[in-house]
KEBA-530916 format. One record per atom (N, C-alpha, C): y, z, x; residue in three letters. Coordinates in steps of 0.2 Angstrom, whole numbers, plus 5000, padded with zeros to 4 digits. Layout:
% residues N
YZXAla ...
END
This chain:
% residues 432
586156944855Unk 586657004857Unk 586757004864Unk 586156994868Unk 586156994875Unk 586656934878Unk 586556874875Unk 586956824876Unk 587756834875Unk 587856864869Unk 588556874868Unk 588856924873Unk 588456984874Unk 588757034879Unk 588857004886Unk 588356954888Unk 588456924894Unk 589056884895Unk 589256844889Unk 589856804889Unk 590456844889Unk 590456894886Unk 591056944886Unk 591156974893Unk 590556994896Unk 590657024903Unk 590956964908Unk 590656904907Unk 590956854911Unk 591656844910Unk 591856844904Unk 592556834902Unk 593056884905Unk 592756944904Unk 593157004907Unk 593157004915Unk 592656984918Unk 592656974925Unk 593156924927Unk 593156864924Unk 593656814925Unk 594356834925Unk 594556874920Unk 595256904919Unk 595356954924Unk 594856984927Unk 594957034932Unk 594957004940Unk 594956944941Unk 594856914947Unk 595356934952Unk 595956944950Unk 596556964954Unk 596557044955Unk 596557074949Unk 596657154950Unk 596057184952Unk 595457164950Unk 594757194952Unk 594257144954Unk 594457114960Unk 593957054962Unk 593257074963Unk 593157144965Unk 592457164967Unk 591957154961Unk 592257154954Unk 591857154949Unk 591457084949Unk 591757034951Unk 591456964952Unk 590856974956Unk 590957014962Unk 590357024967Unk 589857064964Unk 589957114960Unk 589457154956Unk 589157114951Unk 589457064948Unk 589157024943Unk 588656984946Unk 588856954952Unk 588356914955Unk 587756954958Unk 587857014960Unk 587357054963Unk 586857074957Unk 587157094951Unk 586757104945Unk 586257044943Unk 586556984943Unk 586156924941Unk 585656914947Unk 585856924953Unk 585356904958Unk 584756954959Unk 584957024958Unk 584357074959Unk 584057084952Unk 584357084946Unk 584057104940Unk 583757044937Unk 584056984938Unk 583756924935Unk 583756924928Unk 584356934924Unk 584256934917Unk 584056874914Unk 584256814917Unk 584056754915Unk 583356734914Unk 582956784917Unk 582256774917Unk 581956824912Unk 582256884912Unk 582056934907Unk 582156914900Unk 582756894899Unk 582956864892Unk 583056794892Unk 582456754894Unk 582556684896Unk 582756644889Unk 582556674884Unk 582656634877Unk 583456634876Unk 583756684879Unk 584556694877Unk 584956654882Unk 584656634888Unk 585056604893Unk 584956524894Unk 584556504889Unk 584356434890Unk 584956384891Unk 585056344896Unk 585556304897Unk 586156334900Unk 586156394901Unk 586756434904Unk 586556444912Unk 586956414916Unk 586856424924Unk 587156494926Unk 586856544924Unk 587156614925Unk 587256624933Unk 586756604937Unk 586756614944Unk 587356574947Unk 587456514945Unk 588056474948Unk 588656504945Unk 588756524939Unk 589356544936Unk 589556614940Unk 589156654941Unk 589356724944Unk 589456704952Unk 589156664955Unk 589256644962Unk 589956614962Unk 590056564958Unk 590756534958Unk 591256584957Unk 591256624952Unk 591756674951Unk 591856724957Unk 591356734961Unk 591356774967Unk 591756744972Unk 591556674973Unk 591856634978Unk 592656624977Unk 592756614970Unk 593456604968Unk 593856674969Unk 593556734968Unk 593956794969Unk 594056804977Unk 593556784981Unk 593656794988Unk 594156744990Unk 594256684988Unk 594756644990Unk 595456674988Unk 595556694982Unk 596156724980Unk 596356784984Unk 595856834986Unk 595956884990Unk 596156864997Unk 595856815000Unk 596056785006Unk 596756755007Unk 596956725001Unk 597556695001Unk 598156755000Unk 597956804997Unk 598456864997Unk 598456905003Unk 597956885008Unk 597956925014Unk 597656995013Unk 597157005008Unk 596857065007Unk 596157075008Unk 595957025013Unk 595257035015Unk 595257065022Unk 594857115023Unk 594757155029Unk 594357115034Unk 594557075038Unk 594157035042Unk 593757065047Unk 593957135048Unk 593557175053Unk 592757175051Unk 592657175045Unk 591957185042Unk 591557125045Unk 591857075046Unk 591457015049Unk 591257025056Unk 591457075059Unk 591357085066Unk 590757135067Unk 590457155061Unk 589857195061Unk 589257165064Unk 588857205067Unk 588257175070Unk 587757135065Unk 587757165059Unk 587257135054Unk 587557065052Unk 588157065051Unk 588456995049Unk 588356945055Unk 588556955061Unk 588456915066Unk 587656895067Unk 587256945066Unk 586556925067Unk 586256885061Unk 586556895055Unk 586356845050Unk 586556775051Unk 587256765053Unk 587456705055Unk 587056665060Unk 586856705065Unk 586456675071Unk 585756655068Unk 585456705064Unk 584856685061Unk 584856625057Unk 585356605053Unk 585356545049Unk 585456485054Unk 585856495059Unk 585856445064Unk 585156425067Unk 584856475069Unk 584156465073Unk 583656435068Unk 583656455062Unk 583256425057Unk 583356355056Unk 583956335056Unk 584156255055Unk 583956225062Unk 584056255067Unk 583856215074Unk 583156215074Unk 582756265072Unk 582056255071Unk 581856205067Unk 582156195061Unk 581956135057Unk 582056065060Unk 582656065064Unk 582856005067Unk 582355985072Unk 582156035076Unk 581756015082Unk 580956035081Unk 580756035075Unk 580056055074Unk 579656005076Unk 579056025080Unk 578555975082Unk 578155955076Unk 578255975070Unk 577855955064Unk 578255925059Unk 578755895061Unk 579255855056Unk 578855795053Unk 578355765056Unk 578055705054Unk 577455725049Unk 577355795048Unk 576755815044Unk 577055835037Unk 576655825032Unk 576855845025Unk 576655915024Unk 577155965023Unk 576956035023Unk 576956065016Unk 576956025011Unk 576856055004Unk 577656065002Unk 577756135001Unk 578456154999Unk 578956135005Unk 579456105003Unk 579956075007Unk 580356135011Unk 580456125018Unk 580856175021Unk 581556185019Unk 581756135016Unk 582456135013Unk 582556185008Unk 581956205004Unk 582056264999Unk 582256325003Unk 581856335008Unk 581956405012Unk 582656395015Unk 582856345018Unk 583456335022Unk 584056335017Unk 583956305011Unk 584456305006Unk 584656375003Unk 584056415002Unk 584156485000Unk 584456525005Unk 584256515012Unk 584656555017Unk 585356545017Unk 585556475016Unk 586256465016Unk 586656495011Unk 586256495005Unk 586556534999Unk 586656605000Unk 586156635003Unk 586156705005Unk 586756725010Unk 586756685015Unk 587356695020Unk 588056685017Unk 588156635013Unk 588756625009Unk 588956685005Unk 588456705001Unk 588556754996Unk 588656825000Unk 588256835005Unk 588356895009Unk 589056895012Unk 589356835014Unk 590056835017Unk 590556855011Unk 590456825005Unk 590856835000Unk 590856904997Unk 590256934996Unk 590157004993Unk 590457054999Unk 590257045005Unk 590557085010Unk 591257085010Unk 591657035009Unk 592357035009Unk 592657065003Unk 592257064997Unk 592557094991Unk 592457164990Unk 591857194993Unk 591757264993Unk 592157294998Unk 592757304997Unk 593257335002Unk 593557405002Unk 593357434996Unk 593657504995Unk 593057544992Unk 593257614992Unk 592757664989Unk 592557644982Unk 593057624978Unk 592857614971Unk 592357554970Unk 592457504974Unk 591957444974Unk 591357464977Unk 591357504982Unk 590657524985Unk 590257574981Unk 590657614977Unk 590257664973Unk 589957624967Unk 590357574964Unk 590157534959Unk 589557494960Unk 589557474967Unk 588957434969Unk 588357474969Unk 588457534972Unk 587857584972Unk 587657604965Unk 588057614960Unk 587857624953Unk 587557564950Unk 587757504952Unk 587357444950Unk 586657444951Unk 586557464958Unk 585857474960Unk 585457524956Unk 585757584955Unk 585457634951Unk 585257614944Unk 585757574941Unk 585657554934Unk 585057504934Unk 585057454939Unk 584557404939Unk 583857444940Unk 583857494944Unk 583157534945Unk 582957564938Unk 583457594935Unk 583257624928Unk 583057574923Unk 583357514923Unk 583157464918Unk 582457434920Unk 582357424926Unk 581657394928Unk 581157444927Unk 581257504928Unk 580757564926Unk 580657564919Unk 581157554915Unk 581057554908Unk 580657494905Unk 580857434908Unk 580657374906Unk 579857364908Unk 579657384914Unk 578957384916Unk 578557424911Unk 578757494910Unk 578357534907Unk 578357514899Unk 578857484897Unk 578857464890Unk 578357414888Unk 578257364893Unk 577757314892Unk 577057354892Unk 576957404896Unk 576257434896Unk 576157474889Unk 576657514887Unk 576557564881Unk 576557524875Unk 576957464875Unk 576857424869Unk 576357374869Unk 575857374875Unk 575357334875Unk 575457264875Unk 576057244879Unk 576257174879Unk 575857144885Unk 575157124884Unk 574757104889Unk 574957034892Unk 575356994889Unk 575656934892Unk 576056944898Unk 576257004899Unk 576657024905Unk 576157044911Unk 575457044910Unk 575057064915Unk 574557004917Unk 574357004923Unk 573856954925Unk 573356984930Unk 572756974927Unk 572157004931Unk 572257084931Unk 572557114926Unk 572557184925Unk 573157214929Unk 573557174932Unk 574157194936Unk 574857164932Unk 575357204932Unk 575957184929Unk 576257134934Unk 576457074931Unk 576557014935Unk 577257004937Unk 577657054936Unk 578357044937Unk 578756994932Unk 579256964934Unk 579656924930Unk 579256854928Unk 579456824923Unk 579056764921Unk 579256704926Unk 579756714929Unk 579956654934Unk 580456684939Unk 580756644943Unk 581156674948Unk 580856704954Unk 581256734959Unk 581056754965Unk 580556824964Unk 580556854959Unk 580156914958Unk 579556904953Unk 579356844952Unk 578756824948Unk 578056854951Unk 578056864957Unk 577456884961Unk 577456964960Unk 576956994958Unk 576957064957Unk 577057104964Unk 576857074969Unk 576957114976Unk 577757114977Unk 578057054977Unk 578757054978Unk 579157094973Unk 578957094967Unk 579257134962Unk 579157214963Unk 578557234966Unk 578457304967Unk 578857324973Unk 578957284978Unk 579357294984Unk 580057314982Unk 580357274977Unk 580957284974Unk 581057354971Unk 580557374967Unk 580457434964Unk 580557494970Unk 580157484975Unk 580157534981Unk 580957534983Unk 581257484984Unk 581957484987Unk 582357524982Unk 582357504976Unk 582757534971Unk 582557614969Unk 581957624971Unk 581757694969Unk 582157754972Unk 582457734978Unk 582757794981Unk 583457804979Unk 583757754975Unk 584357764972Unk 584257814966Unk 583757814963Unk 583557874958Unk 583357934961Unk 582957934967Unk 582757994970Unk 583358034973Unk 583858004976Unk 584358034979Unk 584958044974Unk 584958014969Unk 585358024963Unk 585258094960Unk 584658114960Unk 584458184958Unk 584858234962Unk 584858224968Unk 585258274972Unk 585958264972Unk 586258204971Unk 586958194971Unk 587358214965Unk 587058194959Unk 587458204953Unk 587458274951Unk 587958304949Unk 588058374947Unk 587858384939Unk 588058334935Unk 587858334928Unk 587158344927Unk 586958404923Unk 586258414922Unk 585858364918Unk 586258334914Unk 585958284909Unk 585758224914Unk 586158204918Unk 585958144923Unk 585358164927Unk 585458224930Unk 584858254934Unk 584258254931Unk 584158274925Unk 583558274921Unk 583358204919Unk 583758164918Unk 583658094916Unk 583358064922Unk 583558074928Unk 583358044934Unk 582658074936Unk 582558134935Unk 581958174937Unk 581358144932Unk 581558124926Unk 581058094921Unk 580858024924Unk 581357994926Unk 581257924928Unk 580757914934Unk 580857954939Unk 580457954945Unk 579657944943Unk 579357984939Unk 578657974938Unk 578457904934Unk 578957884930Unk 578857824927Unk 578957764932Unk 579357774937Unk 579457714942Unk 578757714946Unk 578557774948Unk 577857774951Unk 577357734947Unk 577357754940Unk 576857724936Unk 576957644936Unk 577657624936Unk 577757554936Unk 577457524943Unk 577457554948Unk 577157534954Unk 576357524954Unk 576157574950Unk 575357574949Unk 575157514945Unk 575657504940Unk 575457444935Unk 575457384939Unk 575857374945Unk 575857314949Unk 575257314953Unk 574957374955Unk 574357374959Unk 574457344965Unk 574957354969Unk 575057324975Unk 574957374981Unk 574457364984Unk 574257414990Unk 574857424995Unk 575157364997Unk 575657365002Unk 576257404999Unk 576457394993Unk 576957434990Unk 576857504989Unk 576257524988Unk 576057594987Unk 576157624994Unk 575957594999Unk 576057615006Unk 576757625008Unk 577157575006Unk 577857565007Unk 578257625004Unk 578057634998Unk 578357694994Unk 578157764997Unk 577557765000Unk 577357835003Unk 577757845009Unk 577757795013Unk 578157805020Unk 578857815019Unk 579157775014Unk 579857785013Unk 580057855010Unk 579557885006Unk 579557945003Unk 579558005008Unk 579057995013Unk 579058035018Unk 579658035022Unk 579957985024Unk 580557975027Unk 581158015023Unk 581158005017Unk 581558045012Unk 581558115013Unk 580958145014Unk 580858215015Unk 581158245022Unk 581258195026Unk 581558215033Unk 582358225032Unk 582558195026Unk 583358195025Unk 583458255020Unk 583058265015Unk 583158315010Unk 583058385013Unk 583558425012Unk 583558495015Unk 583158545011Unk 583058525005Unk 582658575001Unk 581858575002Unk 581658625005Unk 580858625006Unk 580458625000Unk 580758664995Unk 580458664988Unk 580358594985Unk 580958554985Unk 580958494982Unk 580458444986Unk 580458454993Unk 580058414997Unk 579258424995Unk 579158484994Unk 578458504993Unk 578258474986Unk 578658484981Unk 578558454974Unk 578458374974Unk 578958344978Unk 578958274979Unk 578358244982Unk 578058284987Unk 577458254991Unk 576858264986Unk 576858324983Unk 576258334979Unk 576258284973Unk 576858274970Unk 576858224964Unk 576658154967Unk 576858134972Unk 576658074975Unk 575958064977Unk 575658124979Unk 574958124981Unk 574558114975Unk 574758144969Unk 574458134963Unk 574458064961Unk 575058024962Unk 575057954960Unk 574557914964Unk 574457934971Unk 574057904975Unk 573357904972Unk 573157974970Unk 572457984968Unk 572357944961Unk 572857934957Unk 572857904951Unk 572757824953Unk 573057804958Unk 573057734960Unk 572357714963Unk 572057764966Unk 571457754969Unk 570857714966Unk 570857724959Unk 570357694956Unk 570457614956Unk 571057594955Unk 571257524955Unk 571157494962Unk 571357534967Unk 571257514974Unk 570557494975Unk 570157544973Unk 569457544975Unk 569157474971Unk 569357464965Unk 569057414961Unk 569257344964Unk 569957344967Unk 570157284970Unk 569857264977Unk 569757324980Unk 569357314987Unk 568657294986Unk 568357324981Unk 567657304980Unk 567557234978Unk 568057214973Unk 568057144971Unk 568157094977Unk 568557114982Unk 568757074987Unk 568157064992Unk 567757124993Unk 567157124997Unk 566657074994Unk 566557084987Unk 566057054984Unk 566156974984Unk 566856954983Unk 567056884984Unk 566856854991Unk 567056894996Unk 566956875003Unk 566256865004Unk 565756905001Unk 565056895003Unk 564756835000Unk 565156804995Unk 564956734993Unk 565356674995Unk 565756685000Unk 566156635002Unk 566256645010Unk 566556595013Unk 566656585020Unk 567256615022Unk 567656645018Unk 568356665019Unk 568256735022Unk 568656765027Unk 568656825029Unk 568856885024Unk 568556945025Unk 568656995020Unk 569457005018Unk 569757005024Unk 570557015023Unk 570856955026Unk 571056905022Unk 571456845024Unk 572056865028Unk 572356925027Unk 572956935031Unk 572856945038Unk 572256975040Unk 572056985047Unk 572056915050Unk 571656875047Unk 571656805050Unk 572256765051Unk 572756775046Unk 573356745046Unk 573856775052Unk 573756845052Unk 574156875058Unk 573956855065Unk 573256845065Unk 572956815072Unk 573256745073Unk 573256705068Unk 573456635069Unk 574256635070Unk 574656685067Unk 575356685068Unk 575556715075Unk 575156755078Unk 575256775084Unk 575156725089Unk 574656685088Unk 574456625092Unk 575056575092Unk 575256555086Unk 575756505085Unk 576456535089Unk 576556595088Unk 577156625091Unk 577156615099Unk 576556625102Unk 576456615109Unk 576556545111Unk 576256505107Unk 576256425108Unk 576956395107Unk 577356425102Unk 577956395101Unk 578556445101Unk 578656485106Unk 579056545106Unk 579856525105Unk 580056475107Unk 580856465107Unk 581056455100Unk 580856405096Unk 581056385089Unk 580456385084Unk 579856405086Unk 579356405082Unk 579056335079Unk 578656335074Unk 578356275072Unk 578856245067Unk 579356275064Unk 579856255059Unk 579756285053Unk 580356295049Unk 580256335043Unk 579756305038Unk 579356345035Unk 578956325030Unk 578356285032Unk 578256285039Unk 577656245042Unk 577156285045Unk 577056345043Unk 576556395046Unk 575856365044Unk 575756345038Unk 575056325036Unk 574856265039Unk 575356215039Unk 575156145042Unk 575056155050Unk 575456195053Unk 575356215060Unk 574656245061Unk 574456295057Unk 573856325057Unk 573256275057Unk 573256235052Unk 572756185051Unk 572656135057Unk 573256115060Unk 573256065065Unk 573056105072Unk 573356155073Unk 573156195080Unk 572556235080Unk 572456265074Unk 571856315074Unk 571456295067Unk 571156235067Unk 570756215061Unk 570256265059Unk 570256285053Unk 569756325050Unk 569856405051Unk 570356425054Unk 570456495056Unk 570756525050Unk 571256495047Unk 571656525041Unk 572056475037Unk 571856465031Unk 572256425027Unk 572856455024Unk 573056515025Unk 573556555021Unk 574156555025Unk 574656585021Unk 575356595024Unk 575356655029Unk 575856665032Unk 575856715037Unk 575756785034Unk 575856805028Unk 575756865025Unk 576056925029Unk 576656915033Unk 576956965037Unk 577656935038Unk 578256965037Unk 578856945037Unk 579056935045Unk 578856975049Unk 579056965056Unk 578756905059Unk 578056895057Unk 577656845060Unk 577956775057Unk 578156785050Unk 578456725047Unk 579056695051Unk 579556745052Unk 580156725056Unk 579956705063Unk 579456735067Unk 579356725074Unk 578956655075Unk 578456655070Unk 577956595071Unk 578356525068Unk 578656535063Unk 579056475060Unk 579656455063Unk 580056505065Unk 580756495068Unk 580856525075Unk 580356545078Unk 580456575085Unk 580556645086Unk 580456665092Unk 580556745093Unk 581256765093Unk 581756725093Unk 582456745092Unk 582556765085Unk 582256725081Unk 582256745074Unk 581956815072Unk 581356825076Unk 580956885075Unk 581356945078Unk 581656935083Unk 582056985086Unk 582657005081Unk 582956955078Unk 583556965074Unk 583257005068Unk 582756995065Unk 582457025060Unk 582357105061Unk 582057115067Unk 582057185070Unk 582657215071Unk 583157175073Unk 583857205075Unk 584157225068Unk 584057195063Unk 584357215056Unk 584157295055Unk 583557305057Unk 583357375055Unk 583657425060Unk 583657415066Unk 583857455071Unk 584657465071Unk 584957415070Unk 585757415069Unk 585857455062Unk 585557445057Unk 585657485051Unk 585457555052Unk 584957565056Unk 584757635057Unk 585257675061Unk 585557635066Unk 586157665070Unk 586757685065Unk 586857635060Unk 587457655055Unk 587257715051Unk 586657715049Unk 586357775045Unk 586457835049Unk 586357845055Unk 586357905059Unk 587157925060Unk 587557875061Unk 588257885061Unk 588557915055Unk 588357885049Unk 588657915043Unk 588357985041Unk 587757995043Unk 587458055042Unk 587758105046Unk 587958095052Unk 588258145056Unk 589058155055Unk 589358105051Unk 590058115050Unk 590258125042Unk 589758135038Unk 589958145031Unk 589558215029Unk 589858245023Unk 589558295020Unk 588958275016Unk 588358315017Unk 587758295013Unk 587758285006Unk 588358315003Unk 588358304995Unk 588858254993Unk 589158214998Unk 589658164997Unk 589358094994Unk 589758054991Unk 589457994989Unk 589257944994Unk 589557955000Unk 589357915006Unk 588657935008Unk 588557995008Unk 587858025010Unk 587357995005Unk 587557994999Unk 587057974994Unk 586857894995Unk 587457854996Unk 587357784997Unk 586957775004Unk 587057815009Unk 586757805015Unk 586057825015Unk 585857875012Unk 585157895012Unk 584757855007Unk 584957835001Unk 584657794997Unk 584557725000Unk 585057695003Unk 584957625006Unk 584457625012Unk 584557675016Unk 584057675022Unk 583357685020Unk 583257735015Unk 582557745013Unk 582257675010Unk 582757645006Unk 582557585003Unk 582357535008Unk 582757525014Unk 582657485019Unk 581957495023Unk 581857565024Unk 581257585027Unk 580657555022Unk 580657565016Unk 580157545011Unk 580057465012Unk 580657435012Unk 580557355013Unk 580157335019Unk 580357365025Unk 580057345031Unk 579257365031Unk 579157415028Unk 578357435028Unk 578057385023Unk 578357365018Unk 578057325013Unk 577957255016Unk 578557235020Unk 578557165023Unk 578057155028Unk 577657205030Unk 577157205035Unk 576557155032Unk 576557165025Unk 575957125022Unk 576257065018Unk 576857055018Unk 577156995013Unk 577656955017Unk 577756895015Unk 578256845017Unk 578856855013Unk 579356895016Unk 579956905012Unk 580656885016Unk 580556825019Unk 581156805023Unk 581756785019Unk 581656765013Unk 582256755008Unk 582256795002Unk 582156865003Unk 582156914998Unk 582856944998Unk 583256914993Unk 583956934994Unk 584157014993Unk 583757054989Unk 583857124989Unk 583857154996Unk 583457125001Unk 583457155008Unk 584157145011Unk 584457085010Unk 585057075013Unk 585657115010Unk 585557125003Unk 586057165000Unk 586057245002Unk 585457265004Unk 585357335006Unk 585657345013Unk 585557295017Unk 585857285024Unk 586657285023Unk 586957245018Unk 587657245017Unk 587857315015Unk 587557345010Unk 587757415008Unk 587757465013Unk 587257465018Unk 587357505024Unk 587957495028Unk 588057425029Unk 588557405034Unk 589257425031Unk 589357415024Unk 590057425021Unk 590157505021Unk 589557545019Unk 589657615019Unk 589857645026Unk 589557615031Unk 589757635038Unk 590457625040Unk 590757565038Unk 591457545039Unk 591857595035Unk 591657605029Unk 592157655025Unk 592157725028Unk 591557745030Unk 591557815034Unk 591957815040Unk 591857755044Unk 592157755051Unk 592957745050Unk 593157715045Unk 593857705044Unk 594157775041Unk 593857815037Unk 594057875035Unk 594057925041Unk 593657925046Unk 593657965052Unk 594257945056Unk 594357885057Unk 594957855060Unk 595657885058Unk 595657885051Unk 596257915048Unk 596357985049Unk 595758025048Unk 595758095049Unk 595958115056Unk 595658075061Unk 595858085068Unk 596558075069Unk 596858025066Unk 597658015067Unk 598058075065Unk 597858095059Unk 598158155056Unk 598158215060Unk 597558225063Unk 597358285067Unk 597858275073Unk 597858215076Unk 598258215082Unk 599058225081Unk 599258195075Unk 599958205073Unk 600158275072Unk 599658305069Unk 599758385068Unk 599858425074Unk 599458405079Unk 599458435085Unk 600158425089Unk 600458365088Unk 601058345091Unk 601658385088Unk 
END
């Protein structure tokens, strides 16, 4: 059934390439973020779903460009130019890496190839999400994925499908970019806020009640993943959300409910911490390998500031320059960018946040709090906040949902800015 529905959806998307080209971009987004080819892997064997949706999106973009219906101004955004520069810097870092003669395990080309794909598809999707209808549908796609992942994770628990768990933790997708429980839980944190702010945005009581019910189940999904970093990320982004939500009563309820989730999670955290300490007592490894990795990452950044040690070469550079200090990866996205590909890449990573936050503040100041633009703005920024907190503990440089959220913030900003320009022109004409 899933296979048939997918084929029908792809056929429909193909027929709508000219009249509704944004549908192809949404199909790619759905496949990239939801990863149905790994959820229902038995239904998609032999079907290159990712390549098909990417190809349809590129074709739709070419058609729109030929018709002169691409708004090229969106490619002047700070986020887009920063992403282009980041991809360039990463390739230069690979070209001039001082560790090119060493075997580094996983090929740097995997990271570089993924970054090229992210940049190409960012370019394509950015050009196709050109109007309010496309933007809103994109947002609702994120909400739908959040709802499904919440259902899917809890379903595995309540049906006692222990094959989905590893070491007592929900292990994410069987394959693909979210097969690690930590990465999967960060995705849940990003998507969580489309549910949370949907409660405030939607007027239909049935939708409101449904989203209210979803929130504790999503928290339960995070608990099942047992990621301490994701829990902290959810907590910080929830606190940030309370600075946006105007209802004091809702904020109090939200904070109390989340505090209850933290207490519930406390047992699992204590068990994991105790196990970590016990293991460390019988080995020569540090109690927290992340601290050792961060220390080495800072040293590598100081030693190779311009272009770093090269993509995917953190571990080999650690062994060569600082033998015995840390055998692990960077365990920090900023250090991964800075140590592997130089401080310019690190600054670009930080720039993504501050530029997006500036866009967020503009939209917040120029839209009504109950508008669709405010909903998208708030949900996306809180999700981005959650990502940056979680990325303190994880290597997420090729985590595509991160770039999608930046894109959504950027497109939403352009939509609001254009609306304000039109309103200003009307106001001036009326004065004349």
